[in-house]
C-alpha positions as CSV (number, residue, x, y, z in Angstrom):
1,M,0.0,0.1,-0.1
2,L,1.3,3.5,-0.8
3,P,2.2,5.8,2.2
4,S,-0.4,8.2,3.1
5,I,-0.1,12.1,3.3
6,V,-2.5,14.2,5.3
7,I,-2.4,17.7,4.2
8,L,-3.6,20.9,6.7
9,A,-4.7,23.8,4.9
10,S,-6.7,27.1,5.9
11,G,-7.1,28.9,2.7
12,N,-7.1,28.8,-1.2
13,G,-4.9,25.6,-1.3
14,S,-2.9,26.3,-4.3
15,N,0.1,24.4,-2.8
16,L,-2.4,21.7,-2.1
17,Q,-3.6,21.4,-5.7
18,S,0.1,21.3,-6.9
19,I,0.5,18.4,-4.8
20,I,-2.5,16.7,-5.9
21,R,-1.4,17.2,-9.4
22,H,2.2,15.6,-8.8
23,V,0.3,12.6,-6.7
24,D,-1.9,12.0,-9.8
25,L,1.0,12.0,-12.1
26,G,2.7,9.3,-10.2
27,Y,5.6,11.7,-9.3
28,I,4.9,11.5,-5.7
29,K,4.4,7.8,-4.8
30,A,1.9,8.4,-2.1
31,R,-1.6,8.8,-1.7
32,I,-3.2,11.9,0.0
33,A,-5.4,10.3,2.5
34,A,-7.2,13.5,3.8
35,V,-7.3,17.6,3.7
36,V,-7.9,18.7,7.2
37,S,-8.9,22.5,7.8
38,D,-10.0,24.8,10.6
39,N,-11.9,27.2,8.0
40,P,-15.4,25.9,6.6
41,D,-14.6,28.4,3.8
42,A,-11.4,27.1,2.7
43,M,-11.2,26.4,-0.9
44,A,-8.7,23.7,0.0
45,L,-11.8,21.6,0.9
46,V,-13.5,22.1,-2.4
47,R,-10.1,21.0,-4.0
48,A,-10.2,17.7,-1.9
49,Q,-13.7,17.0,-2.4
50,A,-13.1,17.4,-6.4
51,A,-10.2,14.9,-6.2
52,G,-12.1,12.5,-4.3
53,I,-10.0,13.0,-1.1
54,D,-11.6,13.1,2.5
55,A,-12.1,16.9,3.3
56,V,-12.4,17.1,7.0
57,L,-13.3,20.4,8.9
58,I,-12.2,20.7,12.5
59,R,-13.2,24.1,13.7
60,Q,-12.1,25.7,17.2
61,S,-15.5,27.0,17.7
62,D,-16.9,23.5,18.1
63,H,-14.7,22.8,20.9
64,A,-14.5,23.8,24.6
65,S,-11.0,25.0,24.3
66,R,-8.2,25.4,21.9
67,D,-6.6,22.3,23.8
68,A,-9.8,20.4,23.0
69,W,-9.5,21.6,19.3
70,E,-5.9,20.5,19.1
71,L,-6.6,17.1,20.6
72,A,-9.4,16.4,18.2
73,L,-7.0,17.5,15.6
74,I,-4.5,14.9,16.5
75,E,-7.0,12.3,16.9
76,K,-8.4,13.0,13.3
77,V,-5.0,13.1,11.7
78,S,-3.7,10.1,13.6
79,K,-6.5,8.0,12.1
80,Y,-5.0,8.2,8.8
81,K,-1.7,6.9,9.7
82,P,0.3,9.5,8.1
83,A,3.8,8.9,7.0
84,L,4.0,12.8,6.6
85,V,1.7,15.7,7.7
86,V,2.2,18.7,5.2
87,L,1.0,22.1,6.2
88,A,-0.1,23.9,3.1
89,G,-1.0,27.3,4.5
90,F,-2.6,26.1,7.7
91,M,-3.0,29.3,9.6
92,R,-2.9,27.9,13.1
93,V,0.3,27.7,15.2
94,L,0.6,23.9,16.3
95,S,1.6,23.4,19.9
96,E,4.6,21.2,20.9
97,R,2.0,18.5,21.7
98,F,1.1,18.0,18.2
99,I,4.5,18.5,16.7
100,T,6.0,15.9,19.1
101,H,3.0,13.3,18.5
102,F,3.9,13.6,14.8
103,E,7.6,14.1,15.4
104,K,10.2,14.4,12.4
105,R,7.1,13.9,9.9
106,I,5.8,17.4,9.5
107,M,6.8,19.5,6.7
108,N,5.8,23.1,6.1
109,I,6.5,25.7,3.3
110,H,7.1,29.4,4.4
111,P,7.3,32.6,1.9
112,S,10.7,33.6,2.3
113,L,14.5,32.5,2.4
114,L,14.5,31.2,6.1
115,P,16.3,32.2,8.3
116,A,15.1,35.6,7.1
117,Y,11.7,36.9,7.7
118,R,9.9,34.4,9.9
119,G,6.2,35.1,10.6
120,L,3.8,37.2,8.4
121,N,3.9,39.8,5.4
122,T,7.1,38.4,4.5
123,H,6.6,39.9,0.8
124,Q,5.9,43.5,2.0
125,R,8.6,43.3,4.5
126,V,11.1,42.3,1.5
127,V,10.0,45.2,-0.7
128,D,10.4,47.4,2.2
129,A,13.8,46.5,3.2
130,G,14.8,46.8,-0.4
131,D,16.1,43.2,-0.6
132,S,17.4,41.9,-4.1
133,E,16.2,38.3,-3.5
134,H,13.4,36.5,-1.8
135,G,11.9,33.1,-2.0
136,A,10.3,30.4,-0.2
137,T,11.8,27.4,2.0
138,V,10.4,23.9,2.7
139,H,11.2,23.0,6.2
140,F,10.7,20.3,8.8
141,V,8.5,21.5,11.8
142,T,9.7,22.0,15.1
143,P,8.0,23.9,18.3
144,K,10.1,27.2,17.4
145,L,7.9,29.1,14.5
146,D,9.5,28.8,11.2
147,D,12.4,27.0,12.4
148,G,13.6,23.3,12.0
149,P,16.0,21.6,9.4
150,V,15.7,23.3,5.9
151,I,15.0,20.8,3.0
152,M,14.7,23.3,0.0
153,Q,14.7,26.9,-1.2
154,G,13.3,28.4,-4.2
155,R,14.9,31.8,-5.1
156,V,13.5,34.7,-7.1
157,Q,15.4,38.2,-8.0
158,V,13.1,41.1,-7.0
159,S,12.6,43.4,-9.8
160,S,13.1,47.0,-9.4
161,G,9.4,48.5,-8.5
162,E,7.9,45.3,-8.1
163,D,5.2,45.4,-5.3
164,A,4.3,42.7,-2.6
165,E,1.6,41.5,-4.7
166,E,3.6,40.7,-7.6
167,L,6.6,39.4,-5.9
168,A,4.2,37.1,-3.9
169,S,2.9,35.6,-7.2
170,R,6.4,34.8,-8.5
171,V,7.3,33.2,-5.2
172,L,4.0,31.1,-5.3
173,E,5.4,29.7,-8.8
174,Q,8.6,28.5,-6.9
175,E,6.4,27.2,-4.0
176,H,4.9,24.8,-6.6
177,I,8.2,23.5,-7.5
178,I,9.7,23.1,-4.3
179,Y,7.2,21.6,-2.4
180,P,6.1,18.6,-4.5
181,E,10.0,17.7,-4.9
182,A,10.7,17.9,-0.9
183,I,7.5,15.6,-0.5
184,R,8.8,13.3,-3.2
185,Q,12.4,13.3,-1.9
186,F,10.8,12.3,1.8
187,I,8.5,9.5,0.5
188,E,11.4,7.9,-1.2
189,G,13.4,8.2,1.6
190,E,15.9,10.3,0.1
191,I,15.8,13.0,2.9
192,S,14.7,12.9,6.7
193,F,14.4,15.1,9.7
194,D,17.9,14.1,10.6
195,N,19.3,14.5,6.9
196,P,17.6,17.2,5.3
197,R,20.2,17.7,2.5
198,C,19.2,21.5,2.0
199,R,18.9,22.4,-1.7
200,Q,18.2,25.4,-3.5
201,N,15.9,25.8,-6.6
202,T,17.4,28.4,-9.0
203,S,15.0,29.0,-12.1
204,E,14.3,25.0,-13.2
205,K,17.3,23.6,-11.6
206,I,18.0,22.4,-8.2
207,S,21.4,22.8,-7.0
208,S,23.1,22.4,-3.4
209,P,23.5,23.2,-1.0
210,C,21.7,26.1,0.8
């Protein structure tokens, strides 16, 4: 049986769609067992349903506390016995309890060249700082926000006069390249939490190291 992946998403799910496509093409030799969201309006749930994937909504407002919500999240994700938990725009900070439960098998993508620009509004912060380069980072998740071993980075040059929205669009294109590749490498045993083998994506070529 193919290893299972569970994807957590809160929004549009464009990275989810890219992952679904790479699974359907056989590039990622795994099955997406479920897409789980905290947001009833998440387009990611619609994308999951359209692809015949279990679409699971777990709202915090349906639970007595955040702890109760996260316990329900752990229970639901565990049901699918995931080889890998993928965060694709999941807009909740997960606790150490969740991260420890799925230790060394949670992956995230962040829209900056970590360790630069942890947190939110990365594209505007890059523009405001006048940086010449920006990008996205796939990394393993640890209890520290936007930390953990870096797996892969996709880089873009910041054009003169480019605004945050234009920059975000070009970075997203890189995300759609590097996230499926990082997932493929994990599923095939080429990388692990203890051996992330950080790589960079430059244009269409992947080179090492970061």
